[in-house]
C-alpha positions in Angstrom: 0.0 0.0 0.0 1.2 3.5 -0.8 0.0 7.0 -0.2 0.2 8.7 -3.6 -1.5 10.5 -6.4 -2.4 8.2 -9.3 -1.3 10.8 -11.9 1.6 13.2 -12.1 0.8 16.9 -12.7 1.4 16.4 -16.4 -1.0 13.5 -16.5 1.5 10.6 -16.6 0.8 7.7 -14.2 2.8 7.7 -11.0 5.3 4.8 -11.4 5.4 3.9 -7.8 1.6 3.5 -7.6 1.4 0.8 -10.3 0.5 -2.6 -9.0 -0.3 -1.3 -5.6 -3.2 -0.4 -3.3 -3.1 3.4 -3.3 -4.6 5.8 -0.7 -5.1 9.3 -1.9 -7.0 12.4 -0.6 -10.2 13.0 -2.7 -11.6 15.9 -0.7 -11.6 17.9 2.5 -14.7 19.1 4.3 -15.1 21.4 7.3 -17.3 20.0 10.0 -19.4 23.0 11.2 -20.9 21.6 14.4 -20.9 24.7 16.6 -20.9 23.0 20.0 -17.3 21.9 19.6 -15.8 25.3 20.2 -14.0 25.6 23.5 -12.0 28.0 25.6 -9.3 27.3 28.0 -8.6 29.0 31.3 -5.4 29.4 33.2 -6.1 30.3 36.9 -2.4 30.1 37.9 -1.7 33.4 36.1 -4.9 35.0 37.2 -6.1 35.2 33.6 -8.4 33.5 31.2 -6.9 32.5 27.9 -9.1 32.3 24.9 -7.6 30.1 22.2 -8.7 30.0 18.5 -11.3 27.3 18.1 -9.9 24.1 16.7 -10.8 23.1 13.2 -12.7 19.9 12.7 -12.3 18.3 9.3 -13.6 15.4 7.4 -11.3 13.9 4.9 -12.5 11.9 1.9 -9.9 9.2 1.3 -9.9 6.9 -1.7 -8.5 3.4 -1.5 -7.9 2.2 -5.0 -6.4 -1.0 -6.4 -4.1 0.2 -9.2 -3.5 -3.1 -11.1 -3.9 -3.8 -14.7 -4.6 -6.6 -17.2 -4.4 -10.1 -15.8 -3.8 -8.8 -12.3 -7.4 -7.6 -12.0 -8.3 -10.5 -9.6 -5.4 -9.5 -7.4 -6.8 -5.9 -7.4 -10.1 -7.2 -6.1 -8.3 -9.3 -3.4 -6.3 -6.3 -2.2 -9.4 -4.0 -2.1 -11.4 -6.6 -0.2 -8.5 -6.9 2.4 -8.4 -3.1 2.8 -12.1 -2.8 3.3 -12.0 -5.7 5.9 -9.2 -3.9 7.7 -10.9 -0.5 7.9 -14.2 -2.2 8.9 -12.4 -4.0 11.8 -10.4 -1.0 12.8 -12.7 2.0 12.3 -11.4 4.2 15.1 -7.8 5.3 15.5 -6.8 7.0 18.8 -3.7 7.5 20.9 -4.2 4.2 22.7 -4.2 2.0 19.6 -2.0 4.3 17.4 0.7 5.6 19.8 2.5 7.5 17.0 -0.6 9.6 16.1 -0.1 13.4 16.0 -0.9 14.7 19.5 -3.1 17.5 18.0 -5.5 14.8 16.8 -8.0 13.4 19.3 -9.1 10.4 17.3 -9.9 9.4 13.7 -13.1 7.5 12.8 -13.4 5.9 9.3 -16.7 5.2 7.6 -17.1 3.7 4.2 -19.2 6.0 1.9 -21.8 5.0 -0.6 -21.6 6.7 -4.0 -24.2 6.7 -6.8 -23.0 5.8 -10.2 -23.1 9.5 -11.1 -21.1 10.5 -8.1 -18.6 7.7 -8.8 -18.3 9.0 -12.4 -17.7 12.6 -11.3 -15.1 11.5 -8.7 -13.1 9.4 -11.1 -13.4 12.2 -13.8 -11.6 14.5 -11.4 -8.9 12.0 -10.8 -7.9 11.2 -14.4 -11.0 9.6 -15.9 -10.3 5.9 -15.6 -12.1 3.9 -12.9 -10.2 1.6 -10.6 -11.7 -0.8 -8.1 -12.1 1.4 -5.1 -13.7 2.3 -1.9 -14.2 5.8 -0.5 -13.8 6.5 3.2 -14.9 9.5 5.2 -12.3 10.2 8.0 -14.1 12.1 10.8 -13.2 14.1 13.9 -9.8 15.3 12.8 -8.9 18.2 15.2 -6.2 20.6 14.2 -5.6 22.9 17.1 -3.2 25.8 16.3 -2.9 26.7 20.0 -3.0 30.4 18.9 -4.1 32.6 21.8 -6.6 35.3 20.8 -6.9 37.0 24.1 -5.9 36.9 27.7 -8.4 38.5 30.1 -7.9 39.1 33.8 -10.0 36.9 36.1 -12.0 38.8 38.6 -11.8 37.1 42.0 -13.4 39.6 44.3 -15.7 42.6 43.9 -15.1 45.5 46.2 -18.1 47.6 47.1 -18.0 50.9 48.9 -20.4 51.2 51.7 -22.6 54.2 51.4 -23.6 56.1 54.7 
């Protein structure tokens, strides 16, 4: 398995992708659920720190068997194995994937259903020739920049003047 484009910028096939199962990014979507925004506070410094809200993305990842001619049955075998793997391992987190980027909380993979028209459009974008493939939506990708937008003092006590 390789992570690669299928075609070079000029349209020629990527040599290292021939005869392999290829993973490539097919699209990126922003998850717009508003309830995910959060702020952090730091009481040790008597201030409240407001960070930029993390960005939640969904990635559309294509898994394609890039085999030709008499190797077509092998392509189907590799694709079936990949689908079985992702079906059995649908969630990746820091416990089962220790090397995962610490800015990511977890990744959840779901296989997507595409109509014939959607499949045609997708493969037209990626060079026009269909390969045995499965499209997965990778959810809950959190990219937190840790950029501080503001630091506000925390009010601990309100002093009031007594009026006679």
